[in-house]
C-alpha positions, 0 to 999 in steps of 0.5 A: 533452323530458325523456326527450330530456334524460335520454338526453342526459345518460346519453350524455354521462356514458357518454362520460365513464366510459370515458376516466375509467376509463383516467385512474383506471387510469393514477393507480393505476399511478403508485401501483403503479410497480414493477408492470409496466403492462398498459394503455396510458397516456392520451396527451395526444391522447387527452385532446384527442379526449375533450374535443372529443367532450365539447364536441360532445355538450354542444352536442347536449345543448343544442340538443336542450333550448333549442328555439330558433327559426331567428331565434334560432339564428342569433344564439345559436350564434355567442355560444355558440361564443365563450363556450365558446372562454373556457371552453376556455381555463379548461378548458386550465388545469384540465387542466394543473393536473391533470397537475401534480397526477398528476406531484407525486402521489407526492412532494407537498410541503405547499407543493405542496399548497397552491399547487395548491388555490389555483390550483384555487380561482382557476380555479373563480372564473375559471369563475363570472365567465366565466358572469357576464361572458358573461351580457349577451351571451346577454341580447342575442340570447335572451329572459330565460327562454332565457337562464335555461334555457341557463345551467342546462344549462350548469351542470348539464352542468359539474357532471356533468363535474366530478363524473366528473373529481373521482371519478376524481382520488386524494385527497391522500395525507397 
């Protein structure tokens, strides 16, 4: 099981690296606006396809590690899918903030930087609130250890995705 977990996490991380590299290249291009672009810009459709792929891989990793009985799976997956819809809404807001940051990067004022920072903090808080609010729903369909395992997997996958994403976003210039 550990080998499956490691392979699945590496697959997810690999899926993030290629598109993330494209995003990093796009950010570098915005810093070098006078040089002609040799690689295509990342479109909203590219981002949407990437996000769908990540969600699919995330579900596969959770399925491979949860070892649910048939009866548990019938109850768990609808709750998981509903939970992910709330996570997707938060992620949509995060993508919008990243786009705003990218648009303002070269001309960002102190006020804009603080506004983005505060809204990013509110999004982080919202992600945490969602996780806590959904715990009773998962507890209603799974035993405690499986709920704890799900939350460990969910958190780890979120951290991997966040780390990949954040490592490619340039720091605010002073």
